[in-house]
SENU-657101 format. One record per atom (N, C-alpha, C): x, y, z; atom name; residue in one letter. Coordinates in nm, 2 decimals. Example, Ala and Ser with C-alpha at 12.3 -4.5 7.8 and 13.67 -1.06 7.14 Angstrom:
<atoms>
ATOM        x        y        z   site   code
ATOM     1.32    -0.57     0.78      N      A
ATOM     1.23    -0.45     0.78     CA      A
ATOM     1.32    -0.33     0.78      C      A
ATOM     1.28    -0.22     0.71      N      S
ATOM     1.37    -0.11     0.71     CA      S
ATOM     1.29     0.00     0.79      C      S
</atoms>
This chain:
<atoms>
ATOM        x        y        z   site   code
ATOM    12.70    11.22     6.93      N      M
ATOM    12.59    11.18     6.83     CA      M
ATOM    12.48    11.17     6.92      C      M
ATOM    12.38    11.21     6.90      N      V
ATOM    12.23    11.21     6.95     CA      V
ATOM    12.14    11.15     6.86      C      V
ATOM    12.07    11.04     6.93      N      W
ATOM    11.98    10.99     6.86     CA      W
ATOM    11.85    11.01     6.92      C      W
ATOM    11.73    11.01     6.84      N      S
ATOM    11.60    11.01     6.89     CA      S
ATOM    11.53    10.89     6.85      C      S
ATOM    11.43    10.83     6.95      N      P
ATOM    11.38    10.71     6.93     CA      P
ATOM    11.28    10.72     6.81      C      P
ATOM    11.24    10.63     6.75      N      P
ATOM    11.27    10.50     6.77     CA      P
ATOM    11.41    10.44     6.70      C      P
ATOM    11.50    10.38     6.77      N      I
ATOM    11.61    10.34     6.74     CA      I
ATOM    11.63    10.16     6.73      C      I
ATOM    11.67    10.12     6.63      N      V
ATOM    11.70     9.98     6.63     CA      V
ATOM    11.85     9.97     6.61      C      V
ATOM    11.92     9.88     6.71      N      I
ATOM    12.04     9.85     6.66     CA      I
ATOM    12.08     9.70     6.66      C      I
ATOM    12.13     9.67     6.53      N      L
ATOM    12.13     9.52     6.50     CA      L
ATOM    12.28     9.50     6.51      C      L
ATOM    12.29     9.39     6.61      N      N
ATOM    12.43     9.36     6.63     CA      N
ATOM    12.47     9.22     6.55      C      N
ATOM    12.56     9.24     6.46      N      F
ATOM    12.60     9.13     6.37     CA      F
ATOM    12.69     9.01     6.45      C      F
ATOM    12.74     9.04     6.56      N      K
ATOM    12.82     8.93     6.63     CA      K
ATOM    12.92     8.91     6.55      C      K
ATOM    12.97     8.77     6.57      N      A
ATOM    13.08     8.72     6.50     CA      A
ATOM    13.04     8.59     6.41      C      A
ATOM    12.91     8.60     6.38      N      Y
ATOM    12.88     8.49     6.30     CA      Y
ATOM    12.92     8.50     6.15      C      Y
ATOM    12.96     8.39     6.11      N      R
ATOM    13.00     8.38     5.95     CA      R
ATOM    12.90     8.45     5.86      C      R
ATOM    12.78     8.43     5.88      N      E
ATOM    12.68     8.47     5.79     CA      E
ATOM    12.65     8.63     5.79      C      E
ATOM    12.71     8.67     5.90      N      A
ATOM    12.71     8.84     5.92     CA      A
ATOM    12.83     8.91     5.89      C      A
ATOM    12.93     8.83     5.83      N      T
ATOM    13.06     8.90     5.80     CA      T
ATOM    13.09     8.90     5.65      C      T
ATOM    13.18     8.98     5.60      N      G
ATOM    13.22     9.01     5.46     CA      G
ATOM    13.07     9.04     5.37      C      G
ATOM    13.05     8.96     5.28      N      S
ATOM    12.94     8.99     5.20     CA      S
ATOM    12.80     8.96     5.27      C      S
ATOM    12.81     8.89     5.37      N      G
ATOM    12.68     8.86     5.45     CA      G
ATOM    12.65     9.00     5.53      C      G
ATOM    12.76     9.05     5.57      N      A
ATOM    12.73     9.19     5.63     CA      A
ATOM    12.69     9.30     5.56      C      A
ATOM    12.71     9.28     5.42      N      E
ATOM    12.65     9.37     5.32     CA      E
ATOM    12.51     9.35     5.31      C      E
ATOM    12.49     9.23     5.29      N      R
ATOM    12.33     9.17     5.27     CA      R
ATOM    12.24     9.22     5.40      C      R
ATOM    12.30     9.23     5.51      N      L
ATOM    12.22     9.26     5.64     CA      L
ATOM    12.22     9.41     5.64      C      L
ATOM    12.32     9.49     5.61      N      A
ATOM    12.31     9.63     5.58     CA      A
ATOM    12.22     9.67     5.50      C      A
ATOM    12.24     9.62     5.38      N      Y
ATOM    12.11     9.65     5.28     CA      Y
ATOM    11.97     9.65     5.36      C      Y
ATOM    11.93     9.52     5.41      N      V
ATOM    11.81     9.51     5.46     CA      V
ATOM    11.80     9.63     5.57      C      V
ATOM    11.87     9.65     5.66      N      A
ATOM    11.87     9.76     5.76     CA      A
ATOM    11.86     9.88     5.70      C      A
ATOM    11.93     9.92     5.60      N      E
ATOM    11.90    10.05     5.53     CA      E
ATOM    11.76    10.05     5.46      C      E
ATOM    11.72     9.94     5.39      N      T
ATOM    11.57     9.95     5.34     CA      T
ATOM    11.47     9.97     5.45      C      T
ATOM    11.49     9.89     5.56      N      V
ATOM    11.39     9.90     5.64     CA      V
ATOM    11.39    10.05     5.72      C      V
ATOM    11.49    10.10     5.74      N      S
ATOM    11.52    10.24     5.79     CA      S
ATOM    11.45    10.35     5.71      C      S
ATOM    11.47    10.34     5.57      N      K
ATOM    11.40    10.42     5.48     CA      K
ATOM    11.25    10.41     5.48      C      K
ATOM    11.20    10.27     5.47      N      E
ATOM    11.06    10.24     5.44     CA      E
ATOM    10.98    10.30     5.57      C      E
ATOM    11.04    10.26     5.70      N      L
ATOM    10.96    10.29     5.81     CA      L
ATOM    11.00    10.41     5.88      C      L
ATOM    11.08    10.48     5.83      N      G
ATOM    11.13    10.61     5.92     CA      G
ATOM    11.19    10.57     6.05      C      G
ATOM    11.27    10.46     6.06      N      V
ATOM    11.33    10.43     6.20     CA      V
ATOM    11.48    10.43     6.19      C      V
ATOM    11.54    10.49     6.28      N      K
ATOM    11.68    10.49     6.28     CA      K
ATOM    11.74    10.37     6.31      C      K
ATOM    11.84    10.31     6.22      N      V
ATOM    11.89    10.19     6.23     CA      V
ATOM    12.02    10.20     6.23      C      V
ATOM    12.08    10.15     6.33      N      A
ATOM    12.24    10.12     6.33     CA      A
ATOM    12.27     9.97     6.34      C      A
ATOM    12.39     9.95     6.27      N      V
ATOM    12.45     9.80     6.27     CA      V
ATOM    12.59     9.81     6.35      C      V
ATOM    12.61     9.71     6.42      N      A
ATOM    12.72     9.68     6.47     CA      A
ATOM    12.78     9.56     6.40      C      A
ATOM    12.90     9.59     6.33      N      V
ATOM    12.96     9.49     6.24     CA      V
ATOM    13.09     9.49     6.29      C      V
ATOM    13.17     9.37     6.25      N      Q
ATOM    13.31     9.35     6.29     CA      Q
ATOM    13.39     9.47     6.24      C      Q
ATOM    13.51     9.48     6.30      N      P
ATOM    13.60     9.57     6.26     CA      P
ATOM    13.64     9.58     6.11      C      P
ATOM    13.66     9.45     6.07      N      T
ATOM    13.69     9.43     5.94     CA      T
ATOM    13.59     9.49     5.84      C      T
ATOM    13.47     9.49     5.86      N      D
ATOM    13.36     9.52     5.80     CA      D
ATOM    13.31     9.67     5.79      C      D
ATOM    13.39     9.76     5.88      N      V
ATOM    13.34     9.88     5.91     CA      V
ATOM    13.34     9.96     5.78      C      V
ATOM    13.45     9.96     5.71      N      Y
ATOM    13.46    10.03     5.58     CA      Y
ATOM    13.36     9.98     5.48      C      Y
ATOM    13.38     9.85     5.47      N      R
ATOM    13.29     9.79     5.37     CA      R
ATOM    13.15     9.83     5.37      C      R
ATOM    13.09     9.85     5.49      N      V
ATOM    12.95     9.86     5.52     CA      V
ATOM    12.93    10.02     5.51      C      V
ATOM    12.99    10.09     5.58      N      S
ATOM    13.00    10.23     5.60     CA      S
ATOM    13.01    10.30     5.44      C      S
ATOM    13.09    10.23     5.37      N      S
ATOM    13.11    10.31     5.24     CA      S
ATOM    13.00    10.30     5.12      C      S
ATOM    12.90    10.21     5.16      N      K
ATOM    12.79    10.15     5.07     CA      K
ATOM    12.64    10.18     5.12      C      K
ATOM    12.62    10.19     5.25      N      Y
ATOM    12.51    10.18     5.30     CA      Y
ATOM    12.47    10.30     5.39      C      Y
ATOM    12.36    10.36     5.37      N      D
ATOM    12.29    10.48     5.46     CA      D
ATOM    12.25    10.43     5.59      C      D
ATOM    12.33    10.37     5.68      N      V
ATOM    12.31    10.34     5.82     CA      V
ATOM    12.44    10.37     5.90      C      V
ATOM    12.40    10.39     6.02      N      T
ATOM    12.49    10.42     6.12     CA      T
ATOM    12.58    10.30     6.15      C      T
ATOM    12.71    10.29     6.13      N      V
ATOM    12.80    10.18     6.15     CA      V
ATOM    12.85    10.17     6.29      C      V
ATOM    12.84    10.11     6.37      N      L
ATOM    12.91    10.08     6.49     CA      L
ATOM    13.03     9.98     6.48      C      L
ATOM    13.13    10.00     6.54      N      A
ATOM    13.23     9.87     6.52     CA      A
ATOM    13.23     9.79     6.66      C      A
ATOM    13.24     9.66     6.65      N      Q
ATOM    13.24     9.58     6.78     CA      Q
ATOM    13.40     9.58     6.84      C      Q
ATOM    13.40     9.54     6.94      N      H
ATOM    13.55     9.52     7.01     CA      H
ATOM    13.62     9.41     6.94      C      H
ATOM    13.76     9.39     6.96      N      V
ATOM    13.80     9.27     6.91     CA      V
ATOM    13.86     9.20     7.03      C      V
ATOM    13.85     9.06     7.02      N      D
ATOM    13.90     8.99     7.13     CA      D
ATOM    13.96     8.85     7.07      C      D
ATOM    14.00     8.77     7.15      N      H
ATOM    14.06     8.65     7.10     CA      H
ATOM    13.97     8.52     7.08      C      H
ATOM    13.85     8.55     7.11      N      Q
ATOM    13.74     8.44     7.07     CA      Q
ATOM    13.73     8.41     6.95      C      Q
ATOM    13.70     8.29     6.90      N      G
ATOM    13.67     8.26     6.77     CA      G
ATOM    13.51     8.30     6.73      C      G
ATOM    13.49     8.25     6.60      N      R
ATOM    13.34     8.30     6.57     CA      R
ATOM    13.24     8.23     6.67      C      R
ATOM    13.10     8.30     6.66      N      G
ATOM    12.99     8.27     6.74     CA      G
ATOM    12.99     8.34     6.88      C      G
ATOM    12.91     8.28     6.98      N      A
ATOM    12.87     8.35     7.09     CA      A
ATOM    13.00     8.31     7.19      C      A
ATOM    13.08     8.23     7.18      N      G
ATOM    13.20     8.21     7.26     CA      G
ATOM    13.15     8.14     7.39      C      G
ATOM    13.05     8.07     7.38      N      L
ATOM    12.99     8.02     7.50     CA      L
ATOM    13.07     7.87     7.52      C      L
ATOM    13.09     7.84     7.64      N      D
ATOM    13.14     7.70     7.66     CA      D
ATOM    13.02     7.60     7.68      C      D
ATOM    12.98     7.53     7.57      N      T
ATOM    12.87     7.45     7.58     CA      T
ATOM    12.90     7.31     7.68      C      T
ATOM    13.02     7.29     7.71      N      S
ATOM    13.06     7.16     7.79     CA      S
ATOM    13.01     7.19     7.93      C      S
ATOM    13.02     7.33     7.99      N      R
ATOM    12.99     7.34     8.12     CA      R
ATOM    12.84     7.35     8.14      C      R
ATOM    12.80     7.28     8.26      N      R
ATOM    12.66     7.24     8.29     CA      R
ATOM    12.62     7.37     8.39      C      R
ATOM    12.49     7.42     8.38      N      W
ATOM    12.47     7.53     8.47     CA      W
ATOM    12.37     7.45     8.58      C      W
ATOM    12.36     7.50     8.69      N      P
ATOM    12.29     7.46     8.78     CA      P
ATOM    12.13     7.44     8.74      C      P
</atoms>
């Protein structure tokens, strides 16, 4: 797959608001922006949302990897940085 600029890649991460029906809402917005502005838009969704989004919206769908972390950024907020 070869893409030409401009390209926007929207990473949905693992946030609750960006999975399931939330992923659909964001994909709809991405599709609308892509068509209105003539910009290539790809969305990186959770593996469980790949079919759900790719079958309904005209955007490139990328699958995120699967790991053992829970929802969110997976940051250890108890650790203090220098």
